[in-house]
VEXTORSE-627425 format. One record per residue: y, z, x of N, C-alpha, C, CB in turn; residue number from 1; residue in one letter. Coordinates in steps of 0.1 Angstrom, whole numbers, plus 5000, padded with zeros to 4 digits. Each point is the difference from the previous one (the first is absolute). Glycine has a CB too. Layout:
BEGIN
<rec><n_py>Y</n_py><n_pz>Z</n_pz><n_px>X</n_px><ca_py>Y</ca_py><ca_pz>Z</ca_pz><ca_px>X</ca_px><c_py>Y</c_py><c_pz>Z</c_pz><c_px>X</c_px><cb_py>Y</cb_py><cb_pz>Z</cb_pz><cb_px>X</cb_px><pos>NUM</pos><code>A</code></rec>
...
***
This chain:
BEGIN
<rec><n_py>8104</n_py><n_pz>7240</n_pz><n_px>0989</n_px><ca_py>5007</ca_py><ca_pz>4988</ca_pz><ca_px>4998</ca_px><c_py>5008</c_py><c_pz>4996</c_pz><c_px>5012</c_px><cb_py>5002</cb_py><cb_pz>5004</cb_pz><cb_px>4975</cb_px><pos>1</pos><code>M</code></rec>
<rec><n_py>4998</n_py><n_pz>4984</n_pz><n_px>5029</n_px><ca_py>5007</ca_py><ca_pz>4995</ca_pz><ca_px>5012</ca_px><c_py>5015</c_py><c_pz>5000</c_pz><c_px>4998</c_px><cb_py>4980</cb_py><cb_pz>4987</cb_pz><cb_px>5006</cb_px><pos>2</pos><code>N</code></rec>
<rec><n_py>5027</n_py><n_pz>5016</n_pz><n_px>5005</n_px><ca_py>5015</ca_py><ca_pz>5000</ca_pz><ca_px>5000</ca_px><c_py>5005</c_py><c_pz>4990</c_pz><c_px>5010</c_px><cb_py>5000</cb_py><cb_pz>5024</cb_pz><cb_px>4993</cb_px><pos>3</pos><code>H</code></rec>
<rec><n_py>5010</n_py><n_pz>4969</n_pz><n_px>5004</n_px><ca_py>5008</ca_py><ca_pz>4992</ca_pz><ca_px>5010</ca_px><c_py>5015</c_py><c_pz>5003</c_pz><c_px>4998</c_px><cb_py>4982</cb_py><cb_pz>4982</cb_pz><cb_px>5001</cb_px><pos>4</pos><code>I</code></rec>
<rec><n_py>5025</n_py><n_pz>5018</n_pz><n_px>5010</n_px><ca_py>5014</ca_py><ca_pz>5003</ca_pz><ca_px>4999</ca_px><c_py>5008</c_py><c_pz>4987</c_pz><c_px>4997</c_px><cb_py>4997</cb_py><cb_pz>5019</cb_pz><cb_px>5016</cb_px><pos>5</pos><code>S</code></rec>
<rec><n_py>5014</n_py><n_pz>4982</n_pz><n_px>4978</n_px><ca_py>5009</ca_py><ca_pz>4988</ca_pz><ca_px>4998</ca_px><c_py>5003</c_py><c_pz>4993</c_pz><c_px>5013</c_px><cb_py>5010</cb_py><cb_pz>5011</cb_pz><cb_px>4980</cb_px><pos>6</pos><code>A</code></rec>
<rec><n_py>4991</n_py><n_pz>4997</n_pz><n_px>5031</n_px><ca_py>5003</ca_py><ca_pz>4994</ca_pz><ca_px>5013</ca_px><c_py>4988</c_py><c_pz>4992</c_pz><c_px>5005</c_px><cb_py>5015</cb_py><cb_pz>5019</cb_pz><cb_px>5005</cb_px><pos>7</pos><code>N</code></rec>
<rec><n_py>4973</n_py><n_pz>4986</n_pz><n_px>4993</n_px><ca_py>4988</ca_py><ca_pz>4992</ca_pz><ca_px>5003</ca_px><c_py>4999</c_py><c_pz>4987</c_pz><c_px>4992</c_px><cb_py>4988</cb_py><cb_pz>5021</cb_pz><cb_px>5006</cb_px><pos>8</pos><code>D</code></rec>
<rec><n_py>5016</n_py><n_pz>4980</n_pz><n_px>4981</n_px><ca_py>5000</ca_py><ca_pz>4989</ca_pz><ca_px>4992</ca_px><c_py>5010</c_py><c_pz>4990</c_pz><c_px>5004</c_px><cb_py>4993</cb_py><cb_pz>5014</cb_pz><cb_px>4981</cb_px><pos>9</pos><code>L</code></rec>
<rec><n_py>5019</n_py><n_pz>4991</n_pz><n_px>5024</n_px><ca_py>5010</ca_py><ca_pz>4991</ca_pz><ca_px>5005</ca_px><c_py>4996</c_py><c_pz>4993</c_pz><c_px>5013</c_px><cb_py>5017</cb_py><cb_pz>5015</cb_pz><cb_px>4989</cb_px><pos>10</pos><code>K</code></rec>
<rec><n_py>4977</n_py><n_pz>4992</n_pz><n_px>5019</n_px><ca_py>4997</ca_py><ca_pz>4994</ca_pz><ca_px>5013</ca_px><c_py>4987</c_py><c_pz>4992</c_pz><c_px>5000</c_px><cb_py>5012</cb_py><cb_pz>5019</cb_pz><cb_px>5011</cb_px><pos>11</pos><code>T</code></rec>
<rec><n_py>4978</n_py><n_pz>4985</n_pz><n_px>4981</n_px><ca_py>4987</ca_py><ca_pz>4994</ca_pz><ca_px>5000</ca_px><c_py>4998</c_py><c_pz>4990</c_pz><c_px>4988</c_px><cb_py>4991</cb_py><cb_pz>5020</cb_pz><cb_px>5012</cb_px><pos>12</pos><code>K</code></rec>
<rec><n_py>5017</n_py><n_pz>4982</n_pz><n_px>4978</n_px><ca_py>4999</ca_py><ca_pz>4991</ca_pz><ca_px>4989</ca_px><c_py>4988</c_py><c_pz>5002</c_pz><c_px>4991</c_px><cb_py>5012</cb_py><cb_pz>4984</cb_pz><cb_px>5013</cb_px><pos>13</pos><code>G</code></rec>
<rec><n_py>4984</n_py><n_pz>5006</n_pz><n_px>4981</n_px><ca_py>4989</ca_py><ca_pz>5001</ca_pz><ca_px>4990</ca_px><c_py>4987</c_py><c_pz>5004</c_pz><c_px>5007</c_px><cb_py>5011</cb_py><cb_pz>4982</cb_pz><cb_px>4986</cb_px><pos>14</pos><code>I</code></rec>
<rec><n_py>4988</n_py><n_pz>5015</n_pz><n_px>5027</n_px><ca_py>4987</ca_py><ca_pz>5004</ca_pz><ca_px>5007</ca_px><c_py>4998</c_py><c_pz>5015</c_pz><c_px>5000</c_px><cb_py>5002</cb_py><cb_pz>4980</cb_pz><cb_px>5014</cb_px><pos>15</pos><code>S</code></rec>
<rec><n_py>5009</n_py><n_pz>5028</n_pz><n_px>4985</n_px><ca_py>4999</ca_py><ca_pz>5014</ca_pz><ca_px>4999</ca_px><c_py>4993</c_py><c_pz>5004</c_pz><c_px>4987</c_px><cb_py>5020</cb_py><cb_pz>5003</cb_pz><cb_px>5015</cb_px><pos>16</pos><code>A</code></rec>
<rec><n_py>4984</n_py><n_pz>4990</n_pz><n_px>4974</n_px><ca_py>4994</ca_py><ca_pz>5003</ca_pz><ca_px>4987</ca_px><c_py>4986</c_py><c_pz>4996</c_pz><c_px>5000</c_px><cb_py>5023</cb_py><cb_pz>4997</cb_pz><cb_px>4989</cb_px><pos>17</pos><code>I</code></rec>
<rec><n_py>4974</n_py><n_pz>4991</n_pz><n_px>5016</n_px><ca_py>4986</ca_py><ca_pz>4995</ca_pz><ca_px>5000</ca_px><c_py>4991</c_py><c_pz>5009</c_pz><c_px>5008</c_px><cb_py>5009</cb_py><cb_pz>4977</cb_pz><cb_px>4998</cb_px><pos>18</pos><code>E</code></rec>
<rec><n_py>4995</n_py><n_pz>5027</n_pz><n_px>5013</n_px><ca_py>4992</ca_py><ca_pz>5010</ca_pz><ca_px>5008</ca_px><c_py>4998</c_py><c_pz>5013</c_pz><c_px>4993</c_px><cb_py>5009</cb_py><cb_pz>4989</cb_pz><cb_px>5020</cb_px><pos>19</pos><code>L</code></rec>
<rec><n_py>5001</n_py><n_pz>5016</n_pz><n_px>4974</n_px><ca_py>4999</ca_py><ca_pz>5013</ca_pz><ca_px>4993</ca_px><c_py>4991</c_py><c_pz>4998</c_pz><c_px>4987</c_px><cb_py>5023</cb_py><cb_pz>5007</cb_pz><cb_px>5008</cb_px><pos>20</pos><code>A</code></rec>
<rec><n_py>4978</n_py><n_pz>4982</n_pz><n_px>4986</n_px><ca_py>4991</ca_py><ca_pz>4998</ca_pz><ca_px>4988</ca_px><c_py>4986</c_py><c_pz>4996</c_pz><c_px>5003</c_px><cb_py>5020</cb_py><cb_pz>4993</cb_pz><cb_px>4988</cb_px><pos>21</pos><code>L</code></rec>
<rec><n_py>4977</n_py><n_pz>5005</n_pz><n_px>5025</n_px><ca_py>4986</ca_py><ca_pz>4996</ca_pz><ca_px>5004</ca_px><c_py>4990</c_py><c_pz>5011</c_pz><c_px>4997</c_px><cb_py>5010</cb_py><cb_pz>4985</cb_pz><cb_px>5017</cb_px><pos>22</pos><code>S</code></rec>
<rec><n_py>4995</n_py><n_pz>5028</n_pz><n_px>4983</n_px><ca_py>4991</ca_py><ca_pz>5011</ca_pz><ca_px>4997</ca_px><c_py>5005</c_py><c_pz>5009</c_pz><c_px>4989</c_px><cb_py>4992</cb_py><cb_pz>4998</cb_pz><cb_px>5024</cb_px><pos>23</pos><code>D</code></rec>
<rec><n_py>5017</n_py><n_pz>4998</n_pz><n_px>4968</n_px><ca_py>5005</ca_py><ca_pz>5008</ca_pz><ca_px>4989</ca_px><c_py>5005</c_py><c_pz>4991</c_pz><c_px>4989</c_px><cb_py>5007</cb_py><cb_pz>5018</cb_pz><cb_px>5016</cb_px><pos>24</pos><code>A</code></rec>
<rec><n_py>4992</n_py><n_pz>4987</n_pz><n_px>4972</n_px><ca_py>5004</ca_py><ca_pz>4992</ca_pz><ca_px>4988</ca_px><c_py>5015</c_py><c_pz>5000</c_pz><c_px>4998</c_px><cb_py>4979</cb_py><cb_pz>5006</cb_pz><cb_px>4989</cb_px><pos>25</pos><code>A</code></rec>
<rec><n_py>5028</n_py><n_pz>5005</n_pz><n_px>5016</n_px><ca_py>5014</ca_py><ca_pz>5000</ca_pz><ca_px>4999</ca_px><c_py>5006</c_py><c_pz>5005</c_pz><c_px>5013</c_px><cb_py>4999</cb_py><cb_pz>5005</cb_pz><cb_px>4975</cb_px><pos>26</pos><code>E</code></rec>
<rec><n_py>5014</n_py><n_pz>4992</n_pz><n_px>5028</n_px><ca_py>5007</ca_py><ca_pz>5004</ca_pz><ca_px>5012</ca_px><c_py>5013</c_py><c_pz>5005</c_pz><c_px>4996</c_px><cb_py>4988</cb_py><cb_pz>4983</cb_pz><cb_px>5014</cb_px><pos>27</pos><code>V</code></rec>
<rec><n_py>5016</n_py><n_pz>5029</n_pz><n_px>4991</n_px><ca_py>5013</ca_py><ca_pz>5006</ca_pz><ca_px>4997</ca_px><c_py>5009</c_py><c_pz>4995</c_pz><c_px>5011</c_px><cb_py>4990</cb_py><cb_pz>5020</cb_pz><cb_px>4988</cb_px><pos>28</pos><code>I</code></rec>
<rec><n_py>5022</n_py><n_pz>4976</n_pz><n_px>5008</n_px><ca_py>5011</ca_py><ca_pz>4996</ca_pz><ca_px>5009</ca_px><c_py>5010</c_py><c_pz>5011</c_pz><c_px>5000</c_px><cb_py>4996</cb_py><cb_pz>4975</cb_pz><cb_px>4997</cb_px><pos>29</pos><code>V</code></rec>
<rec><n_py>5007</n_py><n_pz>5031</n_pz><n_px>5015</n_px><ca_py>5009</ca_py><ca_pz>5011</ca_pz><ca_px>5001</ca_px><c_py>5013</c_py><c_pz>4994</c_pz><c_px>5006</c_px><cb_py>4982</cb_py><cb_pz>5017</cb_pz><cb_px>5002</cb_px><pos>30</pos><code>S</code></rec>
<rec><n_py>5029</n_py><n_pz>4988</n_pz><n_px>4992</n_px><ca_py>5014</ca_py><ca_pz>4997</ca_pz><ca_px>5005</ca_px><c_py>5006</c_py><c_pz>5012</c_pz><c_px>5004</c_px><cb_py>5002</cb_py><cb_pz>4980</cb_pz><cb_px>4985</cb_px><pos>31</pos><code>V</code></rec>
<rec><n_py>5002</n_py><n_pz>5021</n_pz><n_px>5028</n_px><ca_py>5006</ca_py><ca_pz>5012</ca_pz><ca_px>5006</ca_px><c_py>4992</c_py><c_pz>5012</c_pz><c_px>4998</c_px><cb_py>5023</cb_py><cb_pz>4990</cb_pz><cb_px>4996</cb_px><pos>32</pos><code>R</code></rec>
<rec><n_py>4964</n_py><n_pz>5009</n_pz><n_px>5005</n_px><ca_py>4991</ca_py><ca_pz>5011</ca_pz><ca_px>4999</ca_px><c_py>4996</c_py><c_pz>5004</c_pz><c_px>4986</c_px><cb_py>5010</cb_py><cb_pz>5007</cb_pz><cb_px>5021</cb_px><pos>33</pos><code>G</code></rec>
<rec><n_py>4995</n_py><n_pz>4986</n_pz><n_px>4969</n_px><ca_py>4997</ca_py><ca_pz>5004</ca_pz><ca_px>4986</ca_px><c_py>4992</c_py><c_pz>4988</c_pz><c_px>4994</c_px><cb_py>5021</cb_py><cb_pz>5015</cb_pz><cb_px>4998</cb_px><pos>34</pos><code>K</code></rec>
<rec><n_py>4968</n_py><n_pz>4989</n_pz><n_px>4995</n_px><ca_py>4992</ca_py><ca_pz>4990</ca_pz><ca_px>4993</ca_px><c_py>5008</c_py><c_pz>4993</c_pz><c_px>4989</c_px><cb_py>4979</cb_py><cb_pz>5013</cb_pz><cb_px>5005</cb_px><pos>35</pos><code>D</code></rec>
<rec><n_py>5022</n_py><n_pz>4974</n_pz><n_px>4995</n_px><ca_py>5009</ca_py><ca_pz>4993</ca_pz><ca_px>4990</ca_px><c_py>4993</c_py><c_pz>4990</c_pz><c_px>4992</c_px><cb_py>5018</cb_py><cb_pz>5004</cb_pz><cb_px>5016</cb_px><pos>36</pos><code>R</code></rec>
<rec><n_py>4972</n_py><n_pz>4989</n_pz><n_px>4990</n_px><ca_py>4994</ca_py><ca_pz>4988</ca_pz><ca_px>4993</ca_px><c_py>4985</c_py><c_pz>5001</c_pz><c_px>5002</c_px><cb_py>5021</cb_py><cb_pz>4986</cb_pz><cb_px>5003</cb_px><pos>37</pos><code>F</code></rec>
<rec><n_py>4972</n_py><n_pz>5007</n_pz><n_px>4988</n_px><ca_py>4985</ca_py><ca_pz>4998</ca_pz><ca_px>5001</ca_px><c_py>4998</c_py><c_pz>4985</c_pz><c_px>5000</c_px><cb_py>4994</cb_py><cb_pz>5023</cb_pz><cb_px>4989</cb_px><pos>38</pos><code>V</code></rec>
<rec><n_py>4998</n_py><n_pz>4972</n_pz><n_px>5021</n_px><ca_py>4996</ca_py><ca_pz>4986</ca_pz><ca_px>5000</ca_px><c_py>4985</c_py><c_pz>4999</c_pz><c_px>4998</c_px><cb_py>5020</cb_py><cb_pz>4995</cb_pz><cb_px>5016</cb_px><pos>39</pos><code>V</code></rec>
<rec><n_py>4977</n_py><n_pz>4995</n_pz><n_px>4976</n_px><ca_py>4985</ca_py><ca_pz>4998</ca_pz><ca_px>4998</ca_px><c_py>4998</c_py><c_pz>4985</c_pz><c_px>4997</c_px><cb_py>4997</cb_py><cb_pz>5023</cb_pz><cb_px>4991</cb_px><pos>40</pos><code>M</code></rec>
<rec><n_py>4991</n_py><n_pz>4973</n_pz><n_px>5010</n_px><ca_py>4997</ca_py><ca_pz>4986</ca_pz><ca_px>4997</ca_px><c_py>5001</c_py><c_pz>4998</c_pz><c_px>4985</c_px><cb_py>4984</cb_py><cb_pz>4998</cb_pz><cb_px>5019</cb_px><pos>41</pos><code>E</code></rec>
<rec><n_py>5019</n_py><n_pz>4989</n_pz><n_px>4977</n_px><ca_py>5002</ca_py><ca_pz>4997</ca_pz><ca_px>4986</ca_px><c_py>4988</c_py><c_pz>5004</c_pz><c_px>4991</c_px><cb_py>5016</cb_py><cb_pz>4981</cb_pz><cb_px>5007</cb_px><pos>42</pos><code>V</code></rec>
<rec><n_py>4972</n_py><n_pz>5017</n_pz><n_px>4998</n_px><ca_py>4988</ca_py><ca_pz>5003</ca_pz><ca_px>4992</ca_px><c_py>5000</c_py><c_pz>5015</c_pz><c_px>4997</c_px><cb_py>4988</cb_py><cb_pz>4981</cb_pz><cb_px>5011</cb_px><pos>43</pos><code>A</code></rec>
<rec><n_py>5016</n_py><n_pz>5027</n_pz><n_px>4998</n_px><ca_py>5000</ca_py><ca_pz>5015</ca_pz><ca_px>4998</ca_px><c_py>5011</c_py><c_pz>5003</c_pz><c_px>4989</c_px><cb_py>4992</cb_py><cb_pz>5005</cb_pz><cb_px>5024</cb_px><pos>44</pos><code>Q</code></rec>
<rec><n_py>5020</n_py><n_pz>4989</n_pz><n_px>4978</n_px><ca_py>5011</ca_py><ca_pz>5002</ca_pz><ca_px>4990</ca_px><c_py>4995</c_py><c_pz>4996</c_pz><c_px>4986</c_px><cb_py>5017</cb_py><cb_pz>4996</cb_pz><cb_px>5018</cb_px><pos>45</pos><code>Y</code></rec>
<rec><n_py>4977</n_py><n_pz>4992</n_pz><n_px>4981</n_px><ca_py>4995</ca_py><ca_pz>4995</ca_pz><ca_px>4987</ca_px><c_py>4990</c_py><c_pz>5010</c_pz><c_px>4994</c_px><cb_py>5004</cb_py><cb_pz>4976</cb_pz><cb_px>5007</cb_px><pos>46</pos><code>E</code></rec>
<rec><n_py>4987</n_py><n_pz>5029</n_pz><n_px>5001</n_px><ca_py>4990</ca_py><ca_pz>5010</ca_pz><ca_px>4996</ca_px><c_py>5007</c_py><c_pz>5012</c_pz><c_px>4994</c_px><cb_py>4984</cb_py><cb_pz>4992</cb_pz><cb_px>5017</cb_px><pos>47</pos><code>Y</code></rec>
<rec><n_py>5026</n_py><n_pz>5014</n_pz><n_px>4990</n_px><ca_py>5008</ca_py><ca_pz>5011</ca_pz><ca_px>4996</ca_px><c_py>5007</c_py><c_pz>4998</c_pz><c_px>4987</c_px><cb_py>5002</cb_py><cb_pz>5007</cb_pz><cb_px>5024</cb_px><pos>48</pos><code>L</code></rec>
<rec><n_py>5004</n_py><n_pz>4981</n_pz><n_px>4975</n_px><ca_py>5007</ca_py><ca_pz>4996</ca_pz><ca_px>4988</ca_px><c_py>4991</c_py><c_pz>5000</c_pz><c_px>4988</c_px><cb_py>5017</cb_py><cb_pz>4987</cb_pz><cb_px>5013</cb_px><pos>49</pos><code>R</code></rec>
<rec><n_py>4971</n_py><n_pz>5008</n_pz><n_px>4989</n_px><ca_py>4989</ca_py><ca_pz>4999</ca_pz><ca_px>4990</ca_px><c_py>4997</c_py><c_pz>5014</c_pz><c_px>4996</c_px><cb_py>4991</cb_py><cb_pz>4979</cb_pz><cb_px>5009</cb_px><pos>50</pos><code>G</code></rec>
<rec><n_py>5008</n_py><n_pz>5031</n_pz><n_px>5000</n_px><ca_py>4997</ca_py><ca_pz>5014</ca_pz><ca_px>4997</ca_px><c_py>5011</c_py><c_pz>5006</c_pz><c_px>4991</c_px><cb_py>4987</cb_py><cb_pz>5002</cb_pz><cb_px>5022</cb_px><pos>51</pos><code>C</code></rec>
<rec><n_py>5025</n_py><n_pz>4995</n_pz><n_px>4981</n_px><ca_py>5011</ca_py><ca_pz>5005</ca_pz><ca_px>4992</ca_px><c_py>5000</c_py><c_pz>4994</c_pz><c_px>4986</c_px><cb_py>5014</cb_py><cb_pz>5002</cb_pz><cb_px>5021</cb_px><pos>52</pos><code>E</code></rec>
<rec><n_py>4982</n_py><n_pz>4986</n_pz><n_px>4978</n_px><ca_py>5000</ca_py><ca_pz>4994</ca_pz><ca_px>4986</ca_px><c_py>4988</c_py><c_pz>5006</c_pz><c_px>4993</c_px><cb_py>5010</cb_py><cb_pz>4978</cb_pz><cb_px>5008</cb_px><pos>53</pos><code>L</code></rec>
<rec><n_py>4979</n_py><n_pz>5024</n_pz><n_px>4998</n_px><ca_py>4988</ca_py><ca_pz>5006</ca_pz><ca_px>4994</ca_px><c_py>5004</c_py><c_pz>5014</c_pz><c_px>4995</c_px><cb_py>4984</cb_py><cb_pz>4986</cb_pz><cb_px>5014</cb_px><pos>54</pos><code>D</code></rec>
<rec><n_py>5023</n_py><n_pz>5022</n_pz><n_px>4994</n_px><ca_py>5004</ca_py><ca_pz>5013</ca_pz><ca_px>4996</ca_px><c_py>5009</c_py><c_pz>5000</c_pz><c_px>4989</c_px><cb_py>4997</cb_py><cb_pz>5007</cb_pz><cb_px>5023</cb_px><pos>55</pos><code>A</code></rec>
<rec><n_py>5013</n_py><n_pz>4984</n_pz><n_px>4977</n_px><ca_py>5009</ca_py><ca_pz>4998</ca_pz><ca_px>4988</ca_px><c_py>4993</c_py><c_pz>4997</c_pz><c_px>4987</c_px><cb_py>5018</cb_py><cb_pz>4993</cb_pz><cb_px>5016</cb_px><pos>56</pos><code>A</code></rec>
<rec><n_py>4972</n_py><n_pz>4998</n_pz><n_px>4985</n_px><ca_py>4992</ca_py><ca_pz>4996</ca_pz><ca_px>4989</ca_px><c_py>4992</c_py><c_pz>5012</c_pz><c_px>4994</c_px><cb_py>4999</cb_py><cb_pz>4977</cb_pz><cb_px>5009</cb_px><pos>57</pos><code>L</code></rec>
<rec><n_py>4995</n_py><n_pz>5031</n_pz><n_px>5000</n_px><ca_py>4992</ca_py><ca_pz>5012</ca_pz><ca_px>4996</ca_px><c_py>5010</c_py><c_pz>5010</c_pz><c_px>4994</c_px><cb_py>4983</cb_py><cb_pz>4996</cb_pz><cb_px>5019</cb_px><pos>58</pos><code>A</code></rec>
<rec><n_py>5029</n_py><n_pz>5006</n_pz><n_px>4986</n_px><ca_py>5009</ca_py><ca_pz>5009</ca_pz><ca_px>4994</ca_px><c_py>5004</c_py><c_pz>4995</c_pz><c_px>4986</c_px><cb_py>5009</cb_py><cb_pz>5007</cb_pz><cb_px>5023</cb_px><pos>59</pos><code>E</code></rec>
<rec><n_py>4994</n_py><n_pz>4981</n_pz><n_px>4976</n_px><ca_py>5003</ca_py><ca_pz>4994</ca_pz><ca_px>4987</ca_px><c_py>4989</c_py><c_pz>5002</c_pz><c_px>4989</c_px><cb_py>5015</cb_py><cb_pz>4983</cb_pz><cb_px>5012</cb_px><pos>60</pos><code>T</code></rec>
<rec><n_py>4973</n_py><n_pz>5014</n_pz><n_px>4993</n_px><ca_py>4988</ca_py><ca_pz>5002</ca_pz><ca_px>4991</ca_px><c_py>4999</c_py><c_pz>5015</c_pz><c_px>4996</c_px><cb_py>4988</cb_py><cb_pz>4980</cb_pz><cb_px>5010</cb_px><pos>61</pos><code>R</code></rec>
<rec><n_py>5014</n_py><n_pz>5029</n_pz><n_px>4999</n_px><ca_py>5000</ca_py><ca_pz>5014</ca_pz><ca_px>4997</ca_px><c_py>5011</c_py><c_pz>5004</c_pz><c_px>4990</c_px><cb_py>4990</cb_py><cb_pz>5005</cb_pz><cb_px>5023</cb_px><pos>62</pos><code>A</code></rec>
<rec><n_py>5022</n_py><n_pz>4990</n_pz><n_px>4979</n_px><ca_py>5010</ca_py><ca_pz>5003</ca_pz><ca_px>4990</ca_px><c_py>4997</c_py><c_pz>4994</c_pz><c_px>4986</c_px><cb_py>5017</cb_py><cb_pz>4999</cb_pz><cb_px>5019</cb_px><pos>63</pos><code>D</code></rec>
<rec><n_py>4977</n_py><n_pz>4989</n_pz><n_px>4981</n_px><ca_py>4996</ca_py><ca_pz>4995</ca_pz><ca_px>4987</ca_px><c_py>4990</c_py><c_pz>5008</c_pz><c_px>4993</c_px><cb_py>5005</cb_py><cb_pz>4977</cb_pz><cb_px>5008</cb_px><pos>64</pos><code>L</code></rec>
<rec><n_py>4985</n_py><n_pz>5028</n_pz><n_px>5000</n_px><ca_py>4989</ca_py><ca_pz>5008</ca_pz><ca_px>4994</ca_px><c_py>5005</c_py><c_pz>5013</c_pz><c_px>4996</c_px><cb_py>4984</cb_py><cb_pz>4989</cb_pz><cb_px>5015</cb_px><pos>65</pos><code>A</code></rec>
<rec><n_py>5026</n_py><n_pz>5017</n_pz><n_px>4991</n_px><ca_py>5005</ca_py><ca_pz>5013</ca_pz><ca_px>4997</ca_px><c_py>5011</c_py><c_pz>4999</c_pz><c_px>4989</c_px><cb_py>4994</cb_py><cb_pz>5008</cb_pz><cb_px>5023</cb_px><pos>66</pos><code>A</code></rec>
<rec><n_py>5009</n_py><n_pz>4980</n_pz><n_px>4973</n_px><ca_py>5011</ca_py><ca_pz>4999</ca_pz><ca_px>4990</ca_px><c_py>5014</c_py><c_pz>5001</c_pz><c_px>5005</c_px><cb_py>4983</cb_py><cb_pz>5008</cb_pz><cb_px>4984</cb_px><pos>67</pos><code>G</code></rec>
<rec><n_py>5019</n_py><n_pz>4991</n_pz><n_px>5029</n_px><ca_py>5013</ca_py><ca_pz>5001</ca_pz><ca_px>5005</ca_px><c_py>5007</c_py><c_pz>4987</c_pz><c_px>5000</c_px><cb_py>4993</cb_py><cb_pz>5019</cb_pz><cb_px>5015</cb_px><pos>68</pos><code>R</code></rec>
<rec><n_py>5009</n_py><n_pz>4975</n_pz><n_px>4974</n_px><ca_py>5006</ca_py><ca_pz>4987</ca_pz><ca_px>4998</ca_px><c_py>5010</c_py><c_pz>5000</c_pz><c_px>4988</c_px><cb_py>4979</cb_py><cb_pz>4989</cb_pz><cb_px>5010</cb_px><pos>69</pos><code>V</code></rec>
<rec><n_py>5030</n_py><n_pz>5001</n_pz><n_px>4991</n_px><ca_py>5009</ca_py><ca_pz>4999</ca_pz><ca_px>4989</ca_px><c_py>4999</c_py><c_pz>4985</c_pz><c_px>4995</c_px><cb_py>5016</cb_py><cb_pz>5019</cb_pz><cb_px>5009</cb_px><pos>70</pos><code>V</code></rec>
<rec><n_py>4982</n_py><n_pz>4979</n_pz><n_px>4979</n_px><ca_py>5000</ca_py><ca_pz>4986</ca_pz><ca_px>4995</ca_px><c_py>5013</c_py><c_pz>4998</c_pz><c_px>4992</c_px><cb_py>4974</cb_py><cb_pz>4999</cb_pz><cb_px>4999</cb_px><pos>71</pos><code>Q</code></rec>
<rec><n_py>5034</n_py><n_pz>4992</n_pz><n_px>5005</n_px><ca_py>5013</ca_py><ca_pz>4997</ca_pz><ca_px>4993</ca_px><c_py>5004</c_py><c_pz>4986</c_pz><c_px>5003</c_px><cb_py>5006</cb_py><cb_pz>5024</cb_pz><cb_px>5002</cb_px><pos>72</pos><code>E</code></rec>
<rec><n_py>5004</n_py><n_pz>4972</n_pz><n_px>4991</n_px><ca_py>5005</ca_py><ca_pz>4986</ca_pz><ca_px>5002</ca_px><c_py>5009</c_py><c_pz>5000</c_pz><c_px>5013</c_px><cb_py>5000</cb_py><cb_pz>4996</cb_pz><cb_px>4974</cb_px><pos>73</pos><code>S</code></rec>
<rec><n_py>5002</n_py><n_pz>4992</n_pz><n_px>5031</n_px><ca_py>5008</ca_py><ca_pz>4999</ca_pz><ca_px>5012</ca_px><c_py>5014</c_py><c_pz>5006</c_pz><c_px>4998</c_px><cb_py>4988</cb_py><cb_pz>4979</cb_pz><cb_px>5006</cb_px><pos>74</pos><code>P</code></rec>
<rec><n_py>5018</n_py><n_pz>5019</n_pz><n_px>4982</n_px><ca_py>5013</ca_py><ca_pz>5006</ca_pz><ca_px>4997</ca_px><c_py>5000</c_py><c_pz>5015</c_pz><c_px>5000</c_px><cb_py>5005</cb_py><cb_pz>4980</cb_pz><cb_px>4987</cb_px><pos>75</pos><code>Q</code></rec>
<rec><n_py>4985</n_py><n_pz>5026</n_pz><n_px>5007</n_px><ca_py>4998</ca_py><ca_pz>5014</ca_pz><ca_px>5000</ca_px><c_py>4998</c_py><c_pz>5006</c_pz><c_px>5014</c_px><cb_py>4991</cb_py><cb_pz>4999</cb_pz><cb_px>4977</cb_px><pos>76</pos><code>A</code></rec>
<rec><n_py>5001</n_py><n_pz>4993</n_pz><n_px>5031</n_px><ca_py>4998</ca_py><ca_pz>5004</ca_pz><ca_px>5014</ca_px><c_py>5013</c_py><c_pz>5001</c_pz><c_px>5008</c_px><cb_py>4977</cb_py><cb_pz>4990</cb_pz><cb_px>4999</cb_px><pos>77</pos><code>H</code></rec>
<rec><n_py>5031</n_py><n_pz>4999</n_pz><n_px>4999</n_px><ca_py>5013</ca_py><ca_pz>5000</ca_pz><ca_px>5007</ca_px><c_py>5009</c_py><c_pz>5011</c_pz><c_px>4996</c_px><cb_py>4998</cb_py><cb_pz>4975</cb_pz><cb_px>5002</cb_px><pos>78</pos><code>L</code></rec>
<rec><n_py>5002</n_py><n_pz>5028</n_pz><n_px>4985</n_px><ca_py>5009</ca_py><ca_pz>5011</ca_pz><ca_px>4995</ca_px><c_py>4995</c_py><c_pz>5013</c_pz><c_px>5005</c_px><cb_py>5004</cb_py><cb_pz>4987</cb_pz><cb_px>4979</cb_px><pos>79</pos><code>E</code></rec>
<rec><n_py>4983</n_py><n_pz>5015</n_pz><n_px>5022</n_px><ca_py>4995</ca_py><ca_pz>5013</ca_pz><ca_px>5006</ca_px><c_py>5003</c_py><c_pz>5001</c_pz><c_px>5014</c_px><cb_py>4981</cb_py><cb_pz>4999</cb_pz><cb_px>4984</cb_px><pos>80</pos><code>R</code></rec>
<rec><n_py>5019</n_py><n_pz>4990</n_pz><n_px>5024</n_px><ca_py>5004</ca_py><ca_pz>5000</ca_pz><ca_px>5014</ca_px><c_py>5015</c_py><c_pz>5003</c_pz><c_px>5001</c_px><cb_py>4982</cb_py><cb_pz>4984</cb_pz><cb_px>5006</cb_px><pos>81</pos><code>L</code></rec>
<rec><n_py>5026</n_py><n_pz>5010</n_pz><n_px>4986</n_px><ca_py>5014</ca_py><ca_pz>5003</ca_pz><ca_px>5001</ca_px><c_py>5004</c_py><c_pz>5015</c_pz><c_px>4996</c_px><cb_py>5004</cb_py><cb_pz>4976</cb_pz><cb_px>4994</cb_px><pos>82</pos><code>D</code></rec>
<rec><n_py>4987</n_py><n_pz>5030</n_pz><n_px>4998</n_px><ca_py>5003</ca_py><ca_pz>5014</ca_pz><ca_px>4996</ca_px><c_py>4996</c_py><c_pz>5010</c_pz><c_px>5011</c_px><cb_py>4996</cb_py><cb_pz>4993</cb_pz><cb_px>4976</cb_px><pos>83</pos><code>A</code></rec>
<rec><n_py>4996</n_py><n_pz>5002</n_pz><n_px>5034</n_px><ca_py>4995</ca_py><ca_pz>5009</ca_pz><ca_px>5011</ca_px><c_py>5011</c_py><c_pz>5003</c_pz><c_px>5009</c_px><cb_py>4978</cb_py><cb_pz>4990</cb_pz><cb_px>4998</cb_px><pos>84</pos><code>M</code></rec>
***
């Protein structure tokens, strides 16, 4: 994965990100030598968010299939949360 420093970003601006993204899907931005941020194109971000949602849906379906669910009224649900 490509890296750019915060100083490069400060001096070169968005062109540093564009150049780094020209041959990688993500770019790590380091601040004072430590990796701090990841930059990517919006299309890549939307793809990853979609993957997260697909994984959450699969987990929910597995919980339903295994019977790991509670059916209760909204009031009972709030009471159970307050008791936690």
